[in-house]
VEXDREN-60986 format. One line per field, with one value per residue (C-alpha): x, y, z; residue number from 1; residue in three letters. Coordinates in steps of 0.02 Angstrom, whole numbers, plus 50000, padded with zeros to 5 digits. Layout:
<rs>
xx (X, ...)
yy (Y, ...)
zz (Z, ...)
seq (NUM, ...)
type (ALA, ...)
</rs>
This chain:
<rs>
xx (48563, 48589, 48538, 48543, 48604, 48640, 48824, 48900, 48885, 48798, 48623, 48571, 48698, 48634, 48763, 48738, 48805, 48784, 48825, 48692, 48736, 48706, 48875, 49010, 49121, 48984, 48971, 49162, 49170, 49022, 49092, 49256, 49184, 49054, 49182, 49288, 49137, 49113, 49233, 49133, 49261, 49249, 49158, 49166, 49252, 49273, 49336, 49391, 49415, 49500, 49464, 49470, 49481, 49336, 49321, 49202, 49173, 49089, 49057, 49004, 48963, 48964, 49064, 49044, 48995, 48809, 48772, 48690, 48779, 48862, 49036, 49046, 49182, 49202, 49235, 49414, 49522, 49700, 49812, 49946, 50110, 50037, 50081, 50264, 50226, 50175, 50337, 50433, 50326, 50381, 50559, 50532, 50449, 50602, 50715, 50602, 50612, 50800, 50802, 50885, 50958, 50920, 51102, 51131, 51216, 51078, 51205, 51190, 51020, 51064, 51102, 51266, 51399, 51362, 51523, 51431, 51305, 51422, 51491, 51674, 51665, 51498, 51364, 51182, 51091, 50914, 50866, 50925, 50797, 50657, 50690, 50730, 50915, 50993, 51061, 51010, 50940, 50750, 50742, 50833, 50792, 50801, 50663, 50703, 50608, 50525, 50461, 50400, 50312, 50224, 50172, 50093, 49978, 49917, 49776, 49821, 49777, 49897, 50031, 50013, 50015, 50181, 50261, 50202, 50333, 50470, 50499, 50625, 50753, 50729, 50765, 50917, 50992, 50969, 51044, 51213, 51203, 51165, 51256, 51226, 51283, 51337, 51360, 51201, 51102, 51146, 51031, 50841, 50764, 50592, 50621, 50484, 50600, 50710, 50552, 50525, 50699, 50660, 50506, 50619, 50735, 50592, 50542, 50723, 50733, 50573, 50590, 50403, 50311, 50282, 50095, 50093, 50210, 50115, 49938, 49987, 50063, 49915, 49786, 49880, 49947, 49822, 49664, 49663, 49587, 49553, 49719, 49813, 49912, 49808, 49618, 49517, 49382, 49253, 49343, 49358, 49169, 49192, 49326, 49276, 49292, 49445, 49450, 49601, 49633, 49516, 49379, 49387, 49359, 49519, 49517, 49597, 49725, 49828, 50005, 50142, 50291, 50451, 50466, 50385, 50308, 50219, 50029, 49911, 49721, 49620, 49454, 49419, 49370, 49538, 49636, 49556, 49632, 49799, 49788, 49738, 49888, 50005, 49940, 49945, 50118, 50076, 50152, 50340, 50367, 50240, 50333, 50494, 50434, 50412, 50592, 50679, 50800, 50831, 50790, 50744, 50654, 50557, 50532, 50520, 50591, 50576, 50552, 50534, 50434, 50325, 50354, 50346, 50324, 50262, 50112, 50095, 50019, 50172, 50089, 50197, 50111, 50155, 50086, 50098, 50001, 49956, 49926, 49896, 49870, 49720, 49621, 49639, 49715, 49746, 49792, 49839, 49891, 49894, 49943, 50025, 50012, 49833, 49789, 49691, 49706, 49621, 49615, 49539, 49524, 49442, 49415, 49485, 49655, 49600, 49729, 49820, 49830, 49644, 49631, 49750, 49642, 49495, 49595, 49652, 49476, 49407, 49543, 49515, 49331, 49376, 49506, 49370, 49284)
yy (50250, 50067, 49996, 49832, 49833, 49699, 49661, 49682, 49521, 49430, 49496, 49355, 49410, 49564, 49678, 49784, 49960, 50139, 50201, 50319, 50300, 50481, 50537, 50477, 50447, 50339, 50238, 50213, 50151, 50041, 49952, 49918, 49861, 49746, 49666, 49625, 49553, 49424, 49314, 49208, 49230, 49418, 49494, 49683, 49831, 50006, 50137, 50320, 50430, 50603, 50700, 50887, 50933, 50829, 50663, 50526, 50357, 50202, 50034, 49869, 49694, 49642, 49693, 49514, 49374, 49326, 49476, 49583, 49731, 49850, 49920, 50107, 50239, 50237, 50051, 50002, 49898, 49838, 49921, 49791, 49859, 50029, 50050, 50072, 50243, 50304, 50250, 50343, 50496, 50495, 50482, 50628, 50723, 50694, 50766, 50919, 50940, 50919, 50770, 50664, 50667, 50543, 50513, 50466, 50303, 50198, 50151, 50329, 50277, 50103, 50066, 49969, 49946, 49857, 49845, 49719, 49845, 49911, 49843, 49881, 50040, 50094, 50108, 50083, 50252, 50292, 50320, 50146, 50070, 50182, 50136, 49952, 49969, 49925, 49759, 49671, 49496, 49485, 49379, 49444, 49289, 49107, 49008, 48824, 48690, 48635, 48808, 48830, 48664, 48712, 48881, 48797, 48702, 48867, 48972, 49152, 49221, 49102, 49143, 49334, 49307, 49208, 49341, 49481, 49409, 49465, 49638, 49777, 49686, 49532, 49638, 49726, 49559, 49487, 49637, 49578, 49421, 49498, 49609, 49689, 49587, 49735, 49922, 49997, 50115, 50023, 49875, 49875, 49727, 49743, 49709, 49714, 49682, 49830, 49936, 49865, 49916, 50092, 50094, 50048, 50188, 50313, 50267, 50295, 50461, 50524, 50432, 50386, 50233, 50238, 50222, 50384, 50474, 50433, 50461, 50630, 50683, 50626, 50713, 50871, 50893, 50799, 50790, 50601, 50536, 50355, 50293, 50190, 50031, 49968, 49967, 49969, 49837, 49970, 50009, 49827, 49822, 49937, 49821, 49734, 49549, 49489, 49322, 49214, 49135, 48991, 49118, 49078, 49227, 49280, 49340, 49514, 49539, 49696, 49663, 49733, 49626, 49686, 49557, 49536, 49700, 49847, 49860, 50004, 50013, 50157, 50203, 50260, 50433, 50453, 50379, 50509, 50642, 50555, 50555, 50735, 50781, 50685, 50770, 50946, 50924, 51063, 50962, 50965, 50788, 50721, 50817, 50745, 50568, 50593, 50645, 50525, 50416, 50272, 50223, 50308, 50473, 50420, 50239, 50135, 50223, 50244, 50395, 50355, 50194, 50266, 50183, 50283, 50240, 50308, 50236, 50212, 50387, 50467, 50502, 50490, 50410, 50365, 50210, 50070, 49909, 49811, 49624, 49551, 49374, 49432, 49453, 49622, 49685, 49872, 49985, 50164, 50274, 50455, 50558, 50723, 50820, 50763, 50791, 50633, 50482, 50318, 50205, 50035, 49905, 49735, 49613, 49464, 49414, 49342, 49438, 49601, 49632, 49620, 49763, 49866, 49834, 49913, 50078, 50067, 50038, 50182, 50299, 50252, 50298, 50467, 50505, 50494, 50645)
zz (49875, 49839, 49674, 49579, 49402, 49272, 49247, 49071, 48971, 49108, 49130, 49245, 49378, 49474, 49551, 49704, 49686, 49739, 49564, 49506, 49324, 49275, 49207, 49089, 49241, 49317, 49154, 49141, 49318, 49300, 49144, 49224, 49392, 49324, 49206, 49358, 49451, 49314, 49412, 49529, 49668, 49667, 49816, 49834, 49751, 49817, 49693, 49720, 49568, 49580, 49418, 49377, 49558, 49616, 49715, 49669, 49760, 49703, 49781, 49711, 49776, 49961, 50114, 50167, 50046, 50071, 50180, 50049, 50126, 50004, 50052, 50074, 50056, 50246, 50262, 50313, 50199, 50224, 50096, 50084, 50015, 49982, 50172, 50113, 50041, 50212, 50293, 50158, 50181, 50362, 50313, 50193, 50337, 50446, 50308, 50292, 50479, 50468, 50583, 50449, 50273, 50137, 50114, 50297, 50333, 50415, 50553, 50614, 50691, 50752, 50936, 50911, 50783, 50621, 50519, 50405, 50340, 50198, 50038, 49996, 50104, 50030, 50176, 50159, 50153, 50211, 50031, 49984, 50101, 50032, 49847, 49863, 49819, 49989, 49917, 50073, 50069, 50056, 50216, 50371, 50475, 50431, 50511, 50542, 50436, 50594, 50630, 50455, 50460, 50624, 50549, 50396, 50518, 50587, 50520, 50465, 50635, 50720, 50599, 50625, 50813, 50794, 50686, 50803, 50927, 50800, 50874, 50858, 50965, 50850, 50696, 50771, 50823, 50649, 50566, 50634, 50524, 50354, 50233, 50060, 49910, 49799, 49810, 49894, 49784, 49618, 49607, 49618, 49712, 49795, 49979, 50111, 50256, 50207, 50226, 50399, 50444, 50378, 50493, 50637, 50592, 50578, 50757, 50815, 50725, 50806, 50969, 50951, 50895, 50708, 50729, 50833, 50713, 50552, 50621, 50693, 50527, 50424, 50536, 50551, 50371, 50263, 50372, 50360, 50517, 50463, 50403, 50532, 50548, 50694, 50714, 50873, 50903, 50855, 50696, 50647, 50635, 50478, 50403, 50244, 50252, 50163, 50067, 50021, 49847, 49901, 49938, 50125, 50246, 50335, 50518, 50539, 50676, 50699, 50641, 50754, 50703, 50617, 50477, 50306, 50271, 50352, 50375, 50347, 50344, 50268, 50179, 50008, 50071, 50161, 50014, 49900, 50016, 49999, 49808, 49808, 49916, 49804, 49651, 49721, 49806, 49925, 50066, 50058, 50119, 49993, 49854, 49912, 49896, 49714, 49685, 49565, 49665, 49549, 49367, 49208, 49205, 49053, 49101, 49262, 49412, 49600, 49711, 49895, 49893, 49749, 49582, 49418, 49239, 49072, 48975, 48790, 48777, 48850, 49013, 49170, 49318, 49496, 49582, 49709, 49723, 49876, 49899, 50070, 50132, 50237, 50080, 49995, 49832, 49807, 49665, 49699, 49548, 49498, 49343, 49404, 49242, 49204, 49388, 49395, 49514, 49565, 49718, 49692, 49827, 49821, 49961, 49872, 49801, 49636, 49528, 49559, 49371, 49355, 49481, 49381, 49229, 49316, 49325, 49145, 49086, 49187, 49128, 48948, 48973, 49048, 48913, 48781, 48858)
seq (1, 2, 3, 4, 5, 6, 7, 8, 9, 10, 11, 12, 13, 14, 15, 16, 17, 18, 19, 20, 21, 22, 23, 24, 25, 26, 27, 28, 29, 30, 31, 32, 33, 34, 35, 36, 37, 38, 39, 40, 41, 42, 43, 44, 45, 46, 47, 48, 49, 50, 51, 52, 53, 54, 55, 56, 57, 58, 59, 60, 61, 62, 63, 64, 65, 66, 67, 68, 69, 70, 71, 72, 73, 74, 75, 76, 77, 78, 79, 80, 81, 82, 83, 84, 85, 86, 87, 88, 89, 90, 91, 92, 93, 94, 95, 96, 97, 98, 99, 100, 101, 102, 103, 104, 105, 106, 107, 108, 109, 110, 111, 112, 113, 114, 115, 116, 117, 118, 119, 120, 121, 122, 123, 124, 125, 126, 127, 128, 129, 130, 131, 132, 133, 134, 135, 136, 137, 138, 139, 140, 141, 142, 143, 144, 145, 146, 147, 148, 149, 150, 151, 152, 153, 154, 155, 156, 157, 158, 159, 160, 161, 162, 163, 164, 165, 166, 167, 168, 169, 170, 171, 172, 173, 174, 175, 176, 177, 178, 179, 180, 181, 182, 183, 184, 185, 186, 187, 188, 189, 190, 191, 192, 193, 194, 195, 196, 197, 198, 199, 200, 201, 202, 203, 204, 205, 206, 207, 208, 209, 210, 211, 212, 213, 214, 215, 216, 217, 218, 219, 220, 221, 222, 223, 224, 225, 226, 227, 228, 229, 230, 231, 232, 233, 234, 235, 236, 237, 238, 239, 240, 241, 242, 243, 244, 245, 246, 247, 248, 249, 250, 251, 252, 253, 254, 255, 256, 257, 258, 259, 260, 261, 262, 263, 264, 265, 266, 267, 268, 269, 270, 271, 272, 273, 274, 275, 276, 277, 278, 279, 280, 281, 282, 283, 284, 285, 286, 287, 288, 289, 290, 291, 292, 293, 294, 295, 296, 297, 298, 299, 300, 301, 302, 303, 304, 305, 306, 307, 308, 309, 310, 311, 312, 313, 314, 315, 316, 317, 318, 319, 320, 321, 322, 323, 324, 325, 326, 327, 328, 329, 330, 331, 332, 333, 334, 335, 336, 337, 338, 339, 340, 341, 342, 343, 344, 345, 346, 347, 348, 349, 350, 351, 352, 353, 354, 355, 356, 357, 358, 359, 360, 361, 362, 363, 364, 365, 366, 367, 368, 369)
type (MET, VAL, THR, VAL, ILE, SER, SER, TYR, GLY, GLN, VAL, ASN, LYS, PRO, VAL, LEU, THR, ASP, ASN, LYS, MET, LYS, THR, PHE, ILE, ASP, SER, ALA, VAL, ASN, LYS, ALA, ALA, THR, ASN, TYR, LEU, GLN, ASP, SER, ASN, ALA, ASN, GLY, ILE, SER, ILE, GLY, VAL, TYR, PHE, LYS, GLY, LYS, LYS, TYR, SER, TYR, ASN, TYR, GLY, GLU, MET, LYS, ARG, GLY, SER, GLY, VAL, LEU, PRO, THR, ALA, ASP, ASN, PHE, TYR, ASN, LEU, GLY, SER, VAL, ALA, LYS, THR, PHE, ILE, SER, THR, MET, LEU, ALA, GLU, ALA, VAL, ILE, GLU, LYS, LYS, ALA, LYS, LEU, THR, ASP, ASP, ILE, ARG, LYS, TYR, LEU, PRO, SER, LYS, TYR, PRO, ASN, LEU, GLU, TYR, GLN, GLY, HIS, PRO, ILE, LYS, LEU, VAL, ASP, LEU, ALA, ASN, HIS, THR, SER, SER, LEU, PRO, LYS, GLU, PHE, HIS, THR, PHE, SER, PRO, SER, VAL, LEU, GLU, SER, LEU, ASP, LYS, LEU, ASP, LEU, ALA, GLY, GLN, ILE, ASN, TYR, PHE, ASN, ASN, TYR, ASN, GLN, ASP, SER, LEU, LEU, ALA, ASP, LEU, HIS, GLN, ILE, LYS, PRO, ASP, THR, ILE, PRO, GLY, THR, LYS, TYR, GLN, TYR, ASN, GLY, ASN, ALA, THR, MET, LEU, LEU, MET, LEU, LEU, VAL, GLU, ARG, ILE, TYR, HIS, GLU, PRO, TYR, GLU, LYS, VAL, VAL, THR, GLN, TYR, LEU, ARG, LYS, ASN, LEU, LYS, MET, TYR, GLU, THR, LYS, SER, MET, LEU, THR, GLU, SER, GLU, MET, LYS, ARG, LEU, ALA, GLN, GLY, TYR, ASN, ASP, GLU, ASN, GLU, PRO, GLN, HIS, TYR, ILE, ASN, TYR, THR, GLY, PHE, THR, GLY, GLY, PRO, SER, MET, ASN, SER, THR, ILE, ASN, ASP, MET, LEU, LYS, TYR, ILE, GLU, ALA, ASN, ILE, SER, GLU, LYS, ASP, LYS, ALA, ILE, LYS, LEU, THR, HIS, GLN, LEU, THR, TRP, GLY, ASP, LYS, ASN, GLY, PHE, ALA, LEU, GLY, LEU, SER, TRP, MET, MET, ASP, THR, ASN, LYS, ASN, GLY, GLU, ARG, PHE, ILE, PHE, HIS, ASP, GLY, HIS, THR, GLY, ILE, GLY, PHE, ASN, THR, HIS, CYS, ILE, PHE, TYR, PRO, LYS, GLN, LYS, SER, GLY, PHE, ILE, ILE, ILE, VAL, ASN, ASP, ILE, ILE, ASP, GLN, ASP, LYS, VAL, SER, GLU, ILE, GLU, LYS, GLU, ILE, LYS, ALA, GLY, LEU, ASP, ARG, HIS)
</rs>
């Protein structure tokens, strides 16, 4: 059921939502969501809450600005960098299946010799790619000033089409030209291209395209049927419209290139299954991704792509954010001991921190009960 409610502190601005406003969870979500929607550039919010073994979904605003159409828990959103957690889950699955070891030298899975991919005799290990400690440069390929100038003149769709030409062979060729700047495994530096390299290695470990490997795993192990890196034309009709920082609609194109960062699309309903699986840790690969691989067990740390930290209440949480130029911000977080989790996706890129604030406000409301 779709209803229109008045937003907090701004009664003249009606908000479209499916929140029934019957429980304390409904009230906590509503307060946080309507606060976010005070920004005139906000469009739509989809929220999933996992609490005490139950899943709840809420939607606010519009799937497309001016349409009057409310998003649903079955609309697709691009997850941005949350996609990295799926690549590391597939690495963990390869370890569980004894196809690889986290401590393997990455060159074991490369097609030619790369003597440059070590530092003072210390090789880069698979785990170093998964926890951003490979010590590789953030950029694997240097694009000429003329190319960058030409790209600036293209719209987002044109830019994506260009980078889709950067394939596995391109990445493998550029790997010969780069090297770590310190001992791998010792220094944390967030690196999207290192994750793209890990995706390539997952393909070489399984001898299958990553899209096939990950979707088969998600369907078989987690019953997630609507999480995929590429969408069909039919599925794109369920994709929420993303908006850039100037509130301009961005055209979606499947990203198949091997530079920048990975892509993954999902729905709130599917992501709630993902959160439940991560909280329960019944799946061995999922559990392995939470293993501490770098950092402070009581402070900021890394598992396999997942980040970990402790809040002011002493609660340990595991999370990953996602920001994408095609117009989406995502916050995925769960508290293992409290057995609660949240997935929040907006179809704008106003401010990632503000998306995180939605979760904090909801959790504060739940903690009071």
